[in-house]
VEXLO-791412 format. One record per residue (C-alpha): residue number from 1; z negated, y negated, x negated; residue in one letter. Coordinates in steps of 0.25 Angstrom, whole numbers. Each point is the difference from the previous one (the first is absolute). Layout:
<recs>
seq / pz / py / px / type
NUM / Z / Y / X / A
...
</recs>
This chain:
<recs>
seq / pz / py / px / type
1 / -491 / -409 / -308 / X
2 / -3 / -10 / -11 / X
3 / -13 / -7 / 3 / X
4 / 2 / -16 / 1 / X
5 / -8 / -7 / -11 / X
6 / -6 / -13 / -2 / X
7 / -1 / -8 / -12 / X
8 / -13 / -6 / -4 / X
9 / -6 / -10 / -10 / X
10 / -15 / -1 / -3 / X
11 / -7 / -11 / -8 / X
12 / -14 / 2 / -5 / X
13 / -9 / -7 / -10 / X
14 / 3 / 4 / -14 / X
15 / -14 / 4 / -3 / X
16 / -1 / 9 / 12 / X
17 / 14 / 7 / -2 / X
18 / -7 / 13 / -5 / X
19 / -8 / 1 / 13 / X
20 / 12 / -4 / 8 / X
21 / 8 / 11 / -5 / X
22 / -11 / 10 / 3 / X
23 / -1 / -4 / 14 / X
24 / 15 / 0 / 1 / X
25 / 0 / 14 / -5 / X
26 / -9 / 4 / 11 / X
27 / 10 / -4 / 10 / X
28 / 10 / 10 / -6 / X
29 / 12 / -6 / 7 / X
30 / 6 / -10 / -10 / X
31 / 12 / 3 / -9 / X
32 / -2 / -10 / -11 / X
33 / 13 / -6 / -6 / X
34 / 1 / 6 / -14 / X
35 / -7 / -8 / -11 / X
36 / -1 / 2 / -15 / X
37 / -14 / -3 / -5 / X
38 / -5 / 0 / -14 / X
39 / -15 / 2 / -4 / X
40 / -8 / 7 / -10 / X
41 / -7 / 8 / 11 / X
42 / 14 / 4 / 6 / X
43 / 5 / 5 / -14 / X
44 / -13 / 8 / -1 / X
45 / 2 / 7 / 13 / X
46 / 15 / 3 / -3 / X
47 / -4 / 6 / -13 / X
48 / -11 / 9 / 6 / X
49 / 9 / 4 / 11 / X
50 / 11 / 4 / -10 / X
51 / -10 / 8 / -8 / X
52 / -5 / 7 / 12 / X
53 / 14 / 3 / 5 / X
54 / 3 / 6 / -14 / X
55 / -12 / 9 / 1 / X
56 / 4 / 4 / 14 / X
57 / 14 / 4 / -5 / X
58 / -7 / 8 / -12 / X
59 / -9 / 7 / 9 / X
60 / 11 / 3 / 11 / X
61 / 7 / 8 / -11 / X
62 / -11 / 10 / 0 / X
63 / 2 / 12 / 9 / X
64 / -13 / 4 / 7 / X
65 / -1 / 9 / 13 / X
66 / -10 / -9 / 7 / X
67 / -7 / -13 / -3 / X
68 / -15 / 5 / 0 / X
69 / -12 / -9 / 3 / X
70 / -3 / -13 / 7 / X
71 / -1 / -9 / -13 / X
72 / 2 / -14 / 3 / X
73 / 1 / -12 / -10 / X
74 / -1 / -15 / 1 / X
75 / 11 / -9 / -4 / X
76 / -6 / -3 / -13 / X
77 / -4 / 15 / -3 / X
78 / 15 / 4 / 4 / X
79 / 5 / -10 / -10 / X
80 / -9 / 5 / -11 / X
81 / 4 / 14 / 3 / X
82 / 14 / -4 / -1 / X
83 / -2 / -6 / -14 / X
84 / -6 / 13 / -4 / X
85 / 11 / 8 / 5 / X
86 / 11 / -9 / -6 / X
87 / -8 / 1 / -14 / X
88 / 0 / 15 / 1 / X
89 / 14 / 1 / 3 / X
90 / 4 / -10 / -12 / X
91 / -9 / 9 / -9 / X
92 / 7 / 12 / 5 / X
93 / 14 / -6 / -3 / X
94 / -5 / -4 / -14 / X
95 / -6 / 14 / -3 / X
96 / 13 / 6 / 5 / X
97 / 8 / -9 / -10 / X
98 / -10 / 4 / -11 / X
99 / 1 / 15 / 3 / X
100 / 16 / -2 / -1 / X
101 / -1 / -7 / -13 / X
102 / -10 / 10 / -6 / X
103 / 9 / 12 / 4 / X
104 / 12 / -6 / -6 / X
105 / -8 / -1 / -13 / X
106 / -6 / 14 / 1 / X
107 / 15 / 5 / 2 / X
108 / 5 / -8 / -12 / X
109 / -10 / 8 / -9 / X
110 / 1 / 13 / 7 / X
111 / 7 / 6 / -12 / X
112 / -9 / -6 / -10 / X
113 / -13 / 6 / 4 / X
114 / -13 / -7 / 1 / X
115 / 3 / -14 / -7 / X
116 / -12 / -9 / -2 / X
117 / 3 / -14 / -7 / X
118 / -14 / 0 / -5 / X
119 / 4 / 12 / -9 / X
120 / 11 / -8 / -6 / X
121 / -8 / -12 / -2 / X
122 / -11 / 9 / -8 / X
123 / 11 / 5 / -9 / X
124 / 6 / -14 / -2 / X
125 / -14 / -4 / -5 / X
126 / 1 / 11 / -10 / X
127 / 13 / -4 / -5 / X
128 / 8 / 10 / 7 / X
129 / 10 / -8 / 10 / X
130 / 7 / 9 / 10 / X
131 / 12 / -4 / 9 / X
132 / 5 / 8 / 11 / X
133 / 15 / 2 / 1 / X
134 / 10 / 9 / 7 / X
135 / 14 / 3 / -4 / X
136 / 11 / 9 / 5 / X
137 / -2 / 14 / -6 / X
138 / 13 / 1 / -7 / X
139 / -3 / -14 / -7 / X
140 / -13 / 4 / -6 / X
141 / 5 / 6 / -12 / X
142 / 8 / -13 / -3 / X
143 / -13 / -8 / -3 / X
144 / -1 / -5 / -14 / X
145 / -9 / 9 / -9 / X
146 / -7 / -13 / -5 / X
147 / -7 / -1 / 14 / X
148 / -12 / 8 / 2 / X
149 / 1 / 7 / 13 / X
150 / -9 / 10 / 7 / X
151 / 7 / 8 / 12 / X
152 / -9 / 2 / 12 / X
153 / 9 / 8 / 9 / X
154 / 15 / 2 / 4 / X
155 / 9 / 5 / 11 / X
156 / 14 / 2 / 2 / X
157 / 3 / -15 / 1 / X
158 / -12 / -8 / -6 / X
159 / -8 / 1 / -12 / X
160 / -14 / -7 / -1 / X
161 / -6 / -4 / -13 / X
162 / -9 / -10 / -7 / X
163 / 4 / -10 / -11 / X
164 / -10 / -1 / -11 / X
165 / -1 / -14 / -7 / X
166 / -9 / -7 / -9 / X
167 / -2 / -12 / 9 / X
168 / 0 / -3 / 15 / X
169 / 14 / -2 / 5 / X
170 / 2 / -13 / 8 / X
171 / 5 / 0 / 14 / X
172 / 15 / 0 / -3 / X
173 / -1 / 6 / -15 / X
174 / 8 / 13 / -3 / X
175 / -1 / 8 / -13 / X
176 / 12 / -2 / -8 / X
177 / 9 / 13 / 0 / X
178 / -4 / 4 / 14 / X
179 / 12 / 4 / 8 / X
180 / 4 / -10 / 12 / X
181 / -2 / 11 / 10 / X
182 / -15 / 1 / -2 / X
183 / -8 / -9 / 9 / X
184 / -15 / -3 / -1 / X
185 / -9 / 5 / 11 / X
186 / -10 / -11 / 3 / X
187 / -15 / 5 / 1 / X
188 / -7 / -1 / 14 / X
189 / -11 / -10 / 3 / X
190 / -10 / 12 / 0 / X
191 / 0 / 15 / -2 / X
192 / 8 / 9 / 9 / X
193 / -13 / 6 / 4 / X
194 / -6 / -13 / 5 / X
195 / 13 / -3 / 8 / X
196 / -2 / 14 / 7 / X
197 / -14 / -4 / 3 / X
198 / 4 / -13 / 5 / X
199 / 10 / 6 / 9 / X
200 / -10 / 10 / 6 / X
201 / -11 / -11 / 2 / X
202 / 10 / -9 / 7 / X
203 / 5 / 11 / 9 / X
204 / -15 / 3 / 4 / X
205 / -2 / -15 / 2 / X
206 / 12 / -1 / 9 / X
207 / -6 / 12 / 9 / X
208 / -13 / -8 / 1 / X
209 / 8 / -12 / 4 / X
210 / 8 / 8 / 11 / X
211 / -13 / 5 / 5 / X
212 / -6 / -14 / 1 / X
213 / 12 / -5 / 7 / X
214 / 1 / 12 / 10 / X
215 / -15 / -2 / 3 / X
216 / 3 / -14 / 4 / X
217 / 11 / 4 / 10 / X
218 / -10 / 0 / 11 / X
219 / -1 / -15 / -1 / X
220 / 14 / -2 / 3 / X
221 / -2 / -4 / 15 / X
222 / -11 / -10 / -5 / X
223 / 10 / -6 / -10 / X
224 / 11 / -1 / 10 / X
225 / -10 / -7 / 9 / X
226 / -4 / -10 / -11 / X
227 / 15 / -3 / -2 / X
228 / 1 / -4 / 14 / X
229 / -13 / -9 / -1 / X
230 / 6 / -7 / -12 / X
231 / 13 / -2 / 7 / X
232 / -7 / -7 / 11 / X
233 / -8 / -8 / -11 / X
234 / 14 / -4 / -7 / X
235 / 5 / -4 / 14 / X
236 / -12 / -9 / 2 / X
237 / 0 / -6 / -14 / X
238 / 15 / -2 / 0 / X
239 / -1 / -8 / 13 / X
240 / -13 / -8 / -4 / X
241 / 6 / -4 / -13 / X
242 / 14 / -2 / 6 / X
243 / -4 / -9 / 12 / X
244 / 6 / -14 / 0 / X
245 / -11 / -9 / -5 / X
246 / -1 / -15 / 1 / X
247 / 2 / -6 / -14 / X
248 / -12 / -7 / -6 / X
249 / 2 / -15 / -2 / X
250 / -6 / -3 / -14 / X
251 / 0 / -15 / 3 / X
252 / -8 / 1 / 13 / X
253 / -9 / 13 / 0 / X
254 / 1 / 6 / 14 / X
255 / -13 / 6 / 6 / X
256 / 9 / 8 / 10 / X
257 / 12 / 8 / -4 / X
258 / 9 / 9 / 10 / X
259 / 6 / 13 / -2 / X
260 / 11 / 6 / 10 / X
261 / 8 / 13 / 2 / X
262 / 11 / 4 / 10 / X
263 / 3 / 13 / 6 / X
264 / 5 / 8 / 13 / X
265 / -8 / 6 / 11 / X
266 / 5 / 8 / 12 / X
267 / 1 / -9 / 12 / X
268 / -10 / 9 / 8 / X
269 / -10 / -1 / -12 / X
270 / 0 / -15 / -1 / X
271 / -13 / -2 / 8 / X
272 / -8 / 8 / -11 / X
273 / 5 / -10 / -10 / X
274 / -3 / -12 / 9 / X
275 / -14 / 5 / 3 / X
276 / -3 / 2 / -15 / X
277 / 6 / -14 / -3 / X
278 / -9 / -6 / 10 / X
279 / -12 / 8 / -4 / X
280 / 2 / -4 / -15 / X
281 / 4 / -14 / 2 / X
282 / 14 / 2 / -6 / X
283 / 12 / -9 / 3 / X
284 / 10 / 8 / 7 / X
285 / 14 / -1 / 5 / X
286 / 10 / 11 / 5 / X
287 / 15 / -1 / 4 / X
288 / 12 / 9 / 2 / X
289 / 7 / 4 / -13 / X
290 / 12 / -8 / -5 / X
291 / 14 / 7 / -2 / X
292 / -2 / 0 / -16 / X
293 / -15 / 5 / 0 / X
294 / -2 / 13 / -6 / X
295 / -7 / 7 / 11 / X
296 / -6 / 14 / -1 / X
297 / 4 / 10 / 10 / X
298 / -9 / 8 / 9 / X
299 / 5 / 11 / 9 / X
300 / -6 / 4 / 13 / X
301 / 5 / 12 / 7 / X
302 / -5 / 11 / 9 / X
303 / -6 / 13 / -7 / X
304 / 13 / 8 / 2 / X
305 / 9 / -11 / -6 / X
306 / -10 / -1 / -11 / X
307 / 3 / 14 / -5 / X
308 / 12 / -6 / -8 / X
309 / -10 / -9 / -9 / X
310 / -2 / 11 / -10 / X
311 / 15 / 0 / -3 / X
312 / 2 / -15 / 0 / X
313 / -13 / -1 / -9 / X
314 / 6 / 11 / -9 / X
315 / 13 / -8 / -1 / X
316 / -7 / -14 / -1 / X
317 / 8 / -6 / 10 / X
318 / -5 / -11 / 8 / X
319 / 8 / -9 / 10 / X
320 / -1 / -15 / -3 / X
321 / -8 / -8 / 10 / X
322 / 13 / -6 / 7 / X
323 / 7 / 14 / 0 / X
324 / -1 / 11 / 10 / X
325 / -10 / 11 / 1 / X
326 / 8 / 13 / 1 / X
327 / -11 / 9 / -1 / X
328 / 3 / 7 / 14 / X
329 / 15 / 1 / -4 / X
330 / -3 / 5 / -14 / X
331 / -9 / 11 / 5 / X
332 / 10 / 4 / 11 / X
333 / 12 / 1 / -9 / X
334 / -8 / 5 / -12 / X
335 / -5 / 12 / 8 / X
336 / 14 / 3 / 5 / X
337 / 6 / -1 / -14 / X
338 / -11 / 8 / -6 / X
339 / 2 / 11 / 10 / X
340 / 15 / 0 / -3 / X
341 / -1 / 0 / -15 / X
342 / -10 / 11 / 0 / X
343 / 8 / 6 / 11 / X
344 / -7 / 14 / 0 / X
345 / -9 / 4 / 12 / X
346 / -7 / 10 / -9 / X
347 / -3 / -11 / -11 / X
348 / -5 / -9 / 12 / X
349 / -9 / 11 / 5 / X
350 / -7 / 0 / -14 / X
351 / -2 / -15 / 0 / X
352 / -5 / 0 / 14 / X
353 / -10 / 11 / -4 / X
354 / -4 / -7 / -13 / X
355 / -3 / -12 / 8 / X
356 / -9 / 7 / 10 / X
357 / -7 / 7 / -11 / X
358 / -3 / -13 / -7 / X
359 / -6 / -5 / 12 / X
360 / -11 / 10 / 0 / X
361 / -10 / -6 / -10 / X
362 / 1 / -14 / 8 / X
363 / -2 / 7 / 13 / X
364 / -12 / 8 / -5 / X
365 / -7 / -13 / -5 / X
366 / 4 / -6 / 14 / X
367 / 9 / -11 / -7 / X
368 / 14 / -4 / 3 / X
369 / 10 / 6 / -10 / X
370 / 7 / -10 / -9 / X
371 / 14 / -5 / 6 / X
372 / 8 / 7 / -11 / X
373 / -5 / 13 / 6 / X
374 / 5 / -4 / 14 / X
375 / 13 / -4 / -6 / X
376 / 2 / 13 / -6 / X
377 / -2 / 7 / 13 / X
378 / 10 / -9 / 7 / X
379 / 10 / 2 / -11 / X
380 / -2 / 15 / 0 / X
381 / 2 / 0 / 15 / X
382 / 13 / -8 / -1 / X
383 / 5 / 9 / -10 / X
384 / -3 / 12 / 9 / X
385 / 7 / -7 / 11 / X
386 / 13 / -2 / -8 / X
387 / -1 / 14 / -5 / X
388 / -1 / 5 / 14 / X
389 / 12 / -8 / 5 / X
390 / 9 / 4 / -12 / X
391 / -6 / 14 / -1 / X
392 / -4 / -1 / -14 / X
393 / -12 / 8 / -4 / X
394 / -3 / 3 / -15 / X
395 / 15 / 0 / -3 / X
396 / 2 / 13 / 8 / X
397 / 14 / 3 / 6 / X
398 / 0 / 0 / 16 / X
399 / 2 / 15 / 1 / X
400 / -13 / 2 / -8 / X
401 / -8 / -9 / 10 / X
402 / -6 / 5 / 14 / X
403 / 7 / -4 / 13 / X
404 / -11 / -10 / 5 / X
405 / 2 / -8 / -13 / X
406 / 15 / -1 / 2 / X
407 / -2 / -4 / 15 / X
408 / -8 / -12 / -5 / X
409 / 12 / -6 / -7 / X
410 / 10 / -10 / 5 / X
411 / 14 / 7 / 0 / X
412 / 8 / -13 / -5 / X
413 / -8 / 0 / -13 / X
414 / -6 / 14 / -1 / X
415 / 2 / 10 / -12 / X
416 / 2 / 10 / 11 / X
417 / 13 / -7 / 5 / X
418 / 4 / -3 / -14 / X
419 / 0 / 15 / -3 / X
420 / 9 / 4 / 11 / X
421 / 14 / 4 / -3 / X
422 / 12 / -6 / 7 / X
423 / 5 / -14 / 5 / X
424 / -9 / -10 / 6 / X
425 / 11 / -10 / 4 / X
426 / 14 / -4 / -2 / X
427 / 3 / -14 / -3 / X
428 / 14 / -7 / 2 / X
429 / 4 / -11 / -10 / X
430 / 9 / -12 / 4 / X
431 / 12 / 7 / -6 / X
432 / -2 / 12 / 9 / X
433 / -6 / 10 / -10 / X
434 / -12 / 8 / 3 / X
435 / -12 / 2 / -8 / X
436 / -9 / 12 / 2 / X
437 / -15 / -3 / -2 / X
438 / -9 / 12 / -3 / X
439 / -14 / 1 / 5 / X
440 / -5 / -3 / -14 / X
441 / 8 / -12 / -2 / X
442 / -4 / -5 / 14 / X
443 / -15 / 1 / -3 / X
444 / 2 / -7 / -13 / X
445 / 7 / -11 / 7 / X
446 / -10 / -1 / 10 / X
447 / -11 / -1 / -10 / X
448 / 8 / -11 / -7 / X
449 / 2 / -7 / 13 / X
450 / -15 / 1 / 3 / X
451 / -3 / -7 / -14 / X
452 / 9 / -11 / 3 / X
453 / -6 / -2 / 14 / X
454 / -13 / -1 / -6 / X
455 / 5 / -11 / -9 / X
456 / 6 / -7 / 12 / X
457 / -13 / 0 / 7 / X
458 / -9 / -4 / -11 / X
459 / 9 / -11 / -5 / X
460 / 3 / -5 / 14 / X
461 / -16 / -1 / 1 / X
462 / 1 / -9 / -12 / X
463 / 10 / -10 / 6 / X
464 / -6 / 0 / 14 / X
465 / -13 / -4 / -6 / X
466 / 8 / -11 / -7 / X
467 / 6 / -4 / 13 / X
468 / -14 / -1 / 6 / X
469 / -6 / -8 / -11 / X
470 / 12 / -11 / 1 / X
471 / 2 / 1 / 15 / X
472 / -3 / -15 / 1 / X
473 / 10 / -4 / -10 / X
474 / 15 / 2 / -1 / X
475 / -3 / 8 / -12 / X
476 / -2 / 12 / 9 / X
477 / 15 / 1 / 1 / X
478 / 1 / 3 / -14 / X
479 / -10 / 12 / 2 / X
480 / 9 / 4 / 12 / X
481 / 12 / 0 / -9 / X
482 / -7 / 9 / -10 / X
483 / -3 / 9 / 11 / X
484 / 14 / 1 / 5 / X
485 / 5 / 2 / -14 / X
486 / -10 / 12 / -1 / X
487 / 5 / 6 / 13 / X
488 / 14 / -1 / -3 / X
489 / -2 / 5 / -14 / X
490 / -7 / 12 / 5 / X
491 / 13 / 5 / 7 / X
492 / 8 / -3 / -13 / X
493 / -10 / 9 / -8 / X
494 / 1 / 11 / 10 / X
495 / 15 / -1 / -1 / X
496 / 1 / -1 / -16 / X
497 / -12 / 9 / -3 / X
498 / -2 / 10 / 11 / X
499 / 14 / 3 / 6 / X
500 / 12 / -9 / 1 / X
501 / 6 / 9 / 11 / X
502 / -12 / 1 / 8 / X
503 / -3 / -15 / -1 / X
504 / 14 / -6 / -2 / X
505 / 1 / -15 / -3 / X
506 / 13 / -1 / 7 / X
507 / 4 / 5 / 14 / X
508 / 2 / 15 / 1 / X
509 / -2 / 11 / 11 / X
510 / -14 / 2 / -6 / X
511 / -4 / -15 / 1 / X
512 / -13 / -4 / 7 / X
513 / 0 / -10 / 11 / X
514 / -10 / -10 / 6 / X
515 / 1 / 1 / 15 / X
516 / 13 / 8 / -1 / X
517 / 7 / -13 / -4 / X
518 / -4 / -6 / -13 / X
519 / 2 / 9 / -13 / X
520 / -12 / 1 / -8 / X
521 / 7 / -1 / -13 / X
522 / 6 / -14 / 3 / X
523 / -13 / -4 / 6 / X
524 / -7 / 3 / -13 / X
525 / 10 / -8 / -8 / X
526 / -1 / -11 / 10 / X
527 / -15 / 0 / -2 / X
528 / 1 / 0 / -15 / X
529 / 9 / -12 / 1 / X
530 / -8 / -8 / 10 / X
531 / -13 / 3 / -7 / X
532 / 6 / -5 / -13 / X
533 / 4 / -13 / 7 / X
534 / -14 / -2 / 6 / X
535 / -7 / 4 / -13 / X
536 / 9 / -10 / -8 / X
537 / -3 / -11 / 9 / X
538 / -14 / 1 / 4 / X
539 / -8 / 9 / -11 / X
540 / -4 / -13 / -8 / X
541 / -2 / -9 / 12 / X
542 / -11 / -10 / -2 / X
543 / 4 / -10 / 11 / X
544 / 14 / -3 / -4 / X
545 / 12 / 10 / 2 / X
546 / 8 / -8 / -10 / X
547 / -10 / 2 / -11 / X
548 / -2 / 14 / 4 / X
549 / 15 / 3 / -2 / X
550 / 1 / -8 / -13 / X
551 / -12 / 9 / -5 / X
552 / 8 / 12 / 4 / X
553 / 12 / -5 / -8 / X
554 / -8 / -3 / -12 / X
555 / -4 / 15 / 0 / X
556 / 13 / 6 / 5 / X
557 / 0 / 11 / -9 / X
558 / -14 / 5 / 4 / X
559 / 4 / -2 / 15 / X
560 / 12 / 9 / -2 / X
561 / -7 / 10 / -8 / X
562 / -11 / 0 / 12 / X
563 / 10 / 8 / 8 / X
564 / 2 / 10 / -10 / X
565 / -15 / 1 / -2 / X
566 / -2 / 3 / 15 / X
567 / 10 / 12 / -2 / X
568 / -8 / 5 / -13 / X
569 / -13 / -2 / 7 / X
570 / 4 / 9 / 11 / X
571 / 6 / 10 / -9 / X
572 / -13 / 1 / -9 / X
573 / -7 / 7 / 12 / X
574 / 8 / 12 / -3 / X
575 / -10 / 3 / -11 / X
576 / -9 / 5 / 11 / X
577 / 10 / 12 / 2 / X
578 / 4 / 2 / -14 / X
579 / -14 / 1 / -6 / X
580 / -4 / 9 / 11 / X
581 / 12 / 9 / -2 / X
582 / -4 / 1 / -15 / X
583 / -14 / 4 / 3 / X
584 / 5 / 10 / 10 / X
585 / 9 / 6 / -11 / X
586 / -11 / 1 / -9 / X
587 / -9 / 7 / 10 / X
588 / 12 / 10 / 3 / X
589 / 2 / 3 / -15 / X
590 / -15 / 3 / -2 / X
591 / 0 / 9 / 11 / X
592 / 13 / 7 / -5 / X
593 / -7 / 2 / -14 / X
594 / -13 / 6 / 6 / X
595 / 6 / 8 / 11 / X
596 / 5 / 12 / -7 / X
597 / -14 / 1 / -7 / X
598 / -8 / 1 / 13 / X
599 / 5 / 14 / 3 / X
600 / -6 / 5 / -13 / X
601 / -15 / 2 / -2 / X
602 / 0 / -3 / -15 / X
603 / 8 / -13 / 2 / X
604 / -7 / -5 / 12 / X
605 / -10 / -9 / -8 / X
606 / 12 / -6 / -8 / X
607 / 7 / -3 / 14 / X
608 / -12 / -7 / 5 / X
609 / -1 / -8 / -13 / X
610 / 14 / -4 / 1 / X
611 / -1 / -4 / 15 / X
612 / -13 / -8 / -3 / X
613 / 5 / -7 / -12 / X
614 / 14 / -2 / 5 / X
615 / -4 / -6 / 14 / X
616 / -12 / -7 / -6 / X
617 / 10 / -7 / -10 / X
618 / 9 / -3 / 11 / X
619 / -11 / -7 / 8 / X
620 / -3 / -8 / -12 / X
621 / 14 / -5 / -1 / X
622 / 0 / -3 / 15 / X
623 / -12 / -9 / -2 / X
624 / 8 / -7 / -11 / X
625 / 12 / -1 / 9 / X
626 / -9 / -7 / 11 / X
627 / -5 / -10 / -10 / X
628 / 14 / -3 / -5 / X
629 / 8 / 1 / 12 / X
630 / -9 / -1 / 13 / X
631 / -7 / -12 / -6 / X
632 / 12 / -7 / -5 / X
633 / 7 / 0 / 14 / X
634 / -12 / -8 / 6 / X
635 / -3 / -9 / -12 / X
636 / 14 / -3 / -4 / X
637 / 11 / 2 / 11 / X
638 / -9 / -3 / 12 / X
639 / -7 / -11 / -7 / X
640 / 13 / -6 / -5 / X
641 / 5 / -1 / 14 / X
642 / -13 / -6 / 4 / X
643 / 0 / -10 / -11 / X
644 / -13 / 5 / -6 / X
645 / -3 / -1 / -15 / X
646 / -14 / 5 / 1 / X
647 / -5 / -12 / -8 / X
648 / -14 / 1 / 6 / X
649 / -14 / 3 / -5 / X
650 / -12 / 6 / 6 / X
651 / -11 / -8 / 7 / X
652 / -12 / 2 / -9 / X
653 / -12 / -7 / 5 / X
654 / -11 / -5 / -10 / X
655 / -11 / 9 / 5 / X
656 / -12 / 8 / -5 / X
</recs>
């Protein structure tokens, strides 16, 4: 359930606001409304935290087998270490850049030999001015004889030579008569040998830096803890500097100024704040939140229902304070969807065993295992159950499975039934024609019917909750209309998607009847019509039927499309069958690939590798399918029919 909240306001003396915040933090129950503080100290805390976070990120990149030692650091020591790590990292980046540049220079002069600018400078002082040039080998002979050249070396494509002049050439100066294909080679900033020495020394320095950073990985827990401490400091300083404060009157100096803040407290914890206010002499008031208040959401459920929290936390979905808490329904249907999408009892057994194995460390420490592990066990068990009733185990064909596994399955949806040859039933259409339904087609249709029935149940729950919420208003008739549309559209989906002969919209020999009197098809159409009427008239009811009708007329396109949306929402549940079918096909394909190899000793290892990789990849794809499809049905289709938009945010009390 969503815990009821109280809105509180506190007024304290401005000079005592720091002490007041410390006392309020000790209560640990007040979610304070967001404020934006500004102060030099706040900026300092944010800067320190950001540097520590960067240091944590840099150290986390280093792979170590185990963090050794129990070294701990204070907040300030952690900050100083972070600065040191960041400086080392920046130096390392700079050294890599220098090494890259030096290597380019060494490569540039690799064909010239050991070039030293000092030698050229010495010759220049003696009146011998040399310039380095390169030219295509076939063009060297075209250089004018008036130019003094000295060939250094040549290969098939390039000739390298010196140009000797009686004066030092300027940057863009070229000797007259030099062919245009010749281009000057600029001397390096230092000798090639110096460049090589610099590369070696910089690489050695990088090794020293890497070792220094690696030695500091042991402080990673302390850095993370310091980051948490600074987060608390930021929260406190932000509140301190962002509190409402009475402005000082320049014309009439005040000896006493006031400060205040507003927040929310769970109704059951209000007494703690009242006691703190009485003890610290604060002005205090509390009231129920208004409709437009931005109230945080605190969920309270039993331990079993709370197993769904790791999923909702991962998704970041929080119901609004005035919305529904669907944790119990979310867990129920998510578990069913998970089992159907994975669809394989063998995969479920692996998940179940993995969950039990993951509990061992906590049990040894006499601690309660994390909820995510219990959830894994539950989901694994659900997958085993679905695999058992459909006789699906590691994608094996029914004739490859033992009889006791076959007997566990339910014939109407079992692969054992689907593998049978022959005709399951005859269906007669309205025109007298007969359709033969094979066992395979019959099981396929039954699975589709099961998916659509799940849709009917889950979406009906949504509308029943709406009826219960609005039962004191005529608006509940609008929810009732939506429920009637849903029930009628369910039969239409069976007729149009599953089998029009088995579920005819007209009256045929195969038509179903209520109480042997009322045709189901006509009843379904009547439910859609009457449901649309009730929804049109009462869905926007706020005290006036006329205004509700006018509001529906304003949005007539959306109202009409709403009927179509009901159809599409029910049909979307067929994804549970389709995704499971795809996973089953992958499993069977993997088995077919590896099967022939298992009979040969030489190929046995390859077969095991194919089975491991193939089924492992299939399980990963199933996890993604659960996130995409299983979660979607809860957070979109189900939530849309509930009228939920997941606009809430978590209750986070100001605490130590």
